[in-house]
N, C-alpha and C positions, 0 to 999 in steps of 0.2 A: 627525491627518494623519501619512500614509506618507511617507517621506522620502525624496527622488528620491536622494540618494546612497546607492548598496549598502554594505553592512554589509562591513565589516572580514573577509575569510575566513580561519579559524584555520585555519593550513597545517598544522600539528601534529597537529590531528585529523582532519584529512580525509585526511593521510599514514598514522595510526594506521589510520584507518575502511579505505583500499583498499588497505593493507599486510593485514589482517584477512581479508579478501572475495579478493583474489587468488588464495591457493592453491585454492579451493573452483572461482572461476570457472576455472580453468588445469585443473583435475586429476579434475572432475568428469566423469561418463561420462552421456551422454543417458539419461534413463527412458524405456524402450519405450510405455509404457501409455499415457502424455501428451506426453510432448515430441517421442518419434519419432514419433506421428502429426502434429506437425504438418510436419517432415522429408519425410514421404511425401507429404502435400499439395502441400506446393510445389513435390515432384519430377515432381508429376503434371503439374502444372500448366503449369511448363515445357515439360514434353513435348508437352499437348496442346496449349499456345498460350492458353488460357483463365484468364483472370486476373480476373474476376470470379465466376466460379462453379468450385466447385472439386469435386474427387472424392478420394475415401480408398478403396485398390484398388479403382479404377474404378467406386463406386456412389457419387451425387451425396453431399455435405458441404456443404449450408448452415447448419451452426451457427454460423459466425464470418463476420463483415466481411471485407474483403480487405486493408486495411492493413498488419497485422501480417505476414500472410502475403507480403505483397509486399517486408517488411523481410527476413524470411527467406530471400526467394528471391535479392533484391541481396547478402545476407551470403556464398550459395551463389555468386552470381556476382563477387565482387570476390575470394574466397579459392578458390576451385575446388570446394568441398567444404563440409560441416559441419563448422564447429569450435567445440566448445564456449565458447571466450573471446571468441571473436565475437560469438554468438548470445546469450551471457550479456549481452555489457553494454546490448542491447536491453530489459535489466529493470534493471541496475546504473545507466545513464546516468540514467533517466528516474527513479529513487530516490533520486539525488545531488542531482536537479534540481530535486525536489522541494522535499526539504530547503532546498534554496538559495532556492528562491522563498519557500517561505515564512519563510527568515530574514529578508530584504528585505522582505516582505509585514510583517513583526510589528519591524521595524529599530529605529524610535521606539518602541517599547511595552517590548522586551525591552533588557537591560543586558547587555555583553560576555560577563557570567558564565552567564546565563540563555539566551543564544544557543548557546553551549559546551553546556550541559546540555539544551537543546531537539537539537543535534545529535548527542548523544548517544545520547539517548533511542529518538529514532526511529528511529537506523540499529538500535537493539541491542532494539527492540522483537520478540517471536517472529515473527509472520507475516510483517510488514513486512521483516524481514531476509532469513526466506525467499522471498519474494515478489521478493525483488532478486536473487535468486540463480536462478530457475528460470527454464524459457523457455518464458515465456506473455504473454499481452496484457497483463494485468492492471492493470500497476505504468504502464505505457506509458498506459492509459486514465485510470488516476486522474493522471497529470500533466496531459492536457488537463484532466480536471476541476476540478482545483486550478487551473488556468491561469483556466478559466471562472466557478468562484465568486472567483478575483480578481478579476477585472472587473468582476463585476456589484458587489462590495463600492465599487470605485473609482468606477462611476457613483453609486452610492448616497451614497458621499462627495462625492460632486461633485470628483473630486482627478483628472479626466481630460480630455481632450479627445474629447467625448459622441460626435461619429460617428465615431470611430474605434476608441473600446473598443467601442460596439455592434456594430460590424462585426466587431473579435474575439471577443467575445461569441458570438456565432454561428458564428465558424469554429472557437474551442473544442471547443464544443459537438456541433459536425457531428463533429471529429474524434475524439471522445470515442466517439460513437456508430460511427464508421465502424472503429474499432480494435476494440471489444469487442461493440457490441451496443448495446439501448435502455435496461440501464442506464447508460450514458454521459450520456444526454439526462434520461433518468427520473429520476435524483438531484436533478443538479441543478435541474431544476424545482421537483420537489415541497420541495426544501430552500429557494430560492429564496421560492416563495410562500408557506411557512412564516414567512420572515422578514419577509414585506409584510405578513403577517396579524395578527403580533407586534407591529409596530412600527407600520402601519396608513400606510404610504407607498405609498400607494394608486398618486401618480404615477411613482412607479419599475417599476410593471406597463406603461404606457406606453413608458416610455427603455428598461429592460434587454428585454423582451418583446416591443418595438415591430417595423415590418415589416422593419428592416434583419436582423435576428436573424432573422425567419421566412423572408426571401428567402434568407438563406445556406442555412439547412436546405433550404429546397424545391428551389435550384436544383444542391446537392450532392446530396441523395437522389434528385432527379429523373433526374440522369446516372449514379449508380450501379446504381439500380434500372431503367431503362434500358440500359443495357451488361451488367445479370445477364440481362433478358429476352432479348435480344440473341444473348447466348453459351447461352445452358440453356431459356429455354423458361418458359410461366407457369407449370407444375408445380414447379420450382425456386423459382422467384419467391414465390408463395403458400407455397411451406415456408419462405423465410426470413423473410418478410415477418409470417406467423401462424403456422405451427407452432413455429416457434424464439422467438415473443416472446409472444404471448397463450397458448398452452396450457401454457409455462412460468410461467406468472405466475397463470393462475387454477386451472388442474387440471394437474397438472405431471406429465409422463410421468418425467422425468428428475431425480434429486438432490432429492427430496419430502421435505418434513422438518416439523416441529411448529413452529407459530406462535413459541414459544418457544425455539425452535432456539438462537438468538444470544443469549440473556441465558444459555446455557450456555457456548458454546463463546466467549465474549470472555474467558471468564478465565482459556482458556491462551494463545488469540490473542493478549493485551494483556501478557503474560510479560515481565519481571518485575516490569510497572509494573502490573497489574491491579486488585491491591487498593488502591494508592494512588488510580487513576482511577474505579473506580467511589467507592471513598469520599469522591472530591472534587466529584465531581457529588454525590452526597448530601447532604453538608455545604452545598452552595450551596442546595440546595431546605430543607432544616433551619434554617438559618442566614439564609436568604432576603438573601445576598450580592447586594448590586450590582458586579456585573461592569464591566468595561471593554466599551466597546460591540463593540470587533472581539471580545472574547471570547465576548461576547452571541452573535453571529454565528458563531461557532465550535461554541457548543454547541447551539445553533438547529441546524447542519449534522448533527452527532452524531447527536440525538435525533430528529430527522426521517428521517432517511436509516435509523434501525436499526428505527423503526416501519416504515417503505416495505418493508426489507429482508427485516421479521417477515412484514408480510401476504400476499407475494409466494410462491406455492408452491414453488417451486426453490429450495433453498438449501445455499450450499456457506460453509465458512470465507473463503474466498477472498473472495467477493462483499460482505465486513464491510470489505474493503482500504480503499475512499475513505473510510472514516472517520477511520484511522490519524493522518492529519498533523495535523487540527485537533485531536482529543482529546487526543495527546502535547502539543500548543503549547497545550493550556489546562492540561493538567496541570503543564506548567514554570510557568504563571500562578499558580495555586493554588500550588505548592509553593513560590515566592517569597513569598506571601501568609501561607500556614500555615508555614512553617517550623519554629516557634518550638512549635507546638503538639506535645503528646504523640500524638494519631491520628496525625499524621502518618508517626512514627517507629515506629509498629506495625506501620502497615499496608506499610512499606518491609521492616521489620525479620524479618516472619512469612515474606515471601518468600524472605528470603537463608538464612535457616535450612537448606531444603531444599537450594538452591545450596553452600550449605557440606558439606553430606553429601555429594555427588556423590561425590568418591573415595572416601569410604569404602563407599558402594553398590555402586561399580564394583568393588572388592575383593572383595565378597560374589558379584557376580553372574560375574565372570572366571570364578569355581571352573565353574559350571552349562555343560552341553554347551551348549546353546543360546545361550552371550555367550562364544564361546571368540574372538570376533575382536575382545574387549575388549582381550586381552594383547596386542595390536598397543602397539609403545612410546609411539608418538604420541597416540595415545588415551589412553592413561595420564597421560601431560604435560597433554596439555588437560583431563583430570578434576583435578590437581592444578593447574591454573593457575584453575580454575573454585572449587574450594573455600579454595584461597589467598587469592587477592583477595577473595570474600565476606566470610572469616573478617575479613580487612580493612576491609570495609564494614563489618561489621555493629560491628567495633572503634569506627568512628570514629562510628557511629550512636550507640552505648548510652554510651560513656565518654566521647567527644571533644562528642558531640550535635552534632555537624556532618555535615546531611541532606545539605548538597549533594557534598560531597567524597565523602560514603555512597554517591548516587547516580552519580559518575562512577566510582567504582570499580567499581560493579557493571555498569556497562556497557563497562569496562576487560576484567573478568573475560568476560564473552560474547565480546567481540571477539578474549581471547588463545586462549579455546576455539575459536572458528571457526577461528582461524588453525590451530593446532596440530592440529585436526581434519582443516581441509583438509589439510593436508599430508599426514595417512594415507589422504585417497581412493582412492591406485593400491588399496590395500589394503581398502578398505571399497566399493569401487564394485559389486561382485559381491555384496554384502550388499544395500544400499539401491534393488537392482534389482526 
């Protein structure tokens, strides 16, 4: 059962996290290829007065739904222009909200220490941290998906007022769809269906995917598509409904990759926890471990989502983002179960070694003509912080056999590096463009 009482928030942890991210949120410039595109689209929409159909340099742009672009427009209206700190919050606040929701969800299962570990691990996972910093709609979509998955769980466990949660389930699904597109609906649909098949909870099919859910989706989509047709006509609507959905899924015209793409990308997307995460899932299978039912649900979401994303023709690293919250919280659960075992220390320690070598590697690379930007003092400080704190983490792991403390230190190493690298952004902006 999920406790109605929200877990206590570790204010110190969140202070450190916000402090670490803040310099990049403030000092980073927009990347013209991706982030700049959304700013141009928003500006053109404001000038044209079309808020459901968009253009990019005057050409129709049906790639994305309206909701996130509305938020970009709202930020421009509030501030009088496009400012990185304000627009970055459209990703950073959802990232923090996702973490808070997951903490509340697992409140009765996780100890205070586990909640601290989960917070640090999720906010320092490579691609989750990166997605929390960039001006993209992906993190916002994941927030709505997490809310939808939680509503489904509450209905499955009969821990809610059923009609209210049915309406909310449909609302979160629509908002995920309205933020990013079909994946916002498709991933929850496939994952929850996989759970129903696994658990043989056929009655839940009519509960979660009953008329209330479909009514919300139908009404929301009808209004969206109707306004799109009113503004831009049938060609734009066909592009939105078919070219940007079916064509991408079946025979991608953009970002086509082989089916094993995510089996490769997960190793660097989940850093510095990737080796342990993969090892943990393997151990579940080898030892036939009986997981807590909530963790079974998380595992089902992870595996079914990865299979679905692997089948879809169009692939990008960021598409795997919905998996991250459930994977990391599953990892924390496994960490608590197996922290005394040697394979855990090996899976964490192997990753820590390259982190320790960051500063020596920087000293070598800074002499090369292509890497002169590494001579920036704050970059050097960031590298020193990464190497020094990671060395402390490895010491805790090997000599103290304190796995949890070691994990925390690795997270602090990442956060320290983010902070000092963020302070160096005025010198680095020109390079990362």
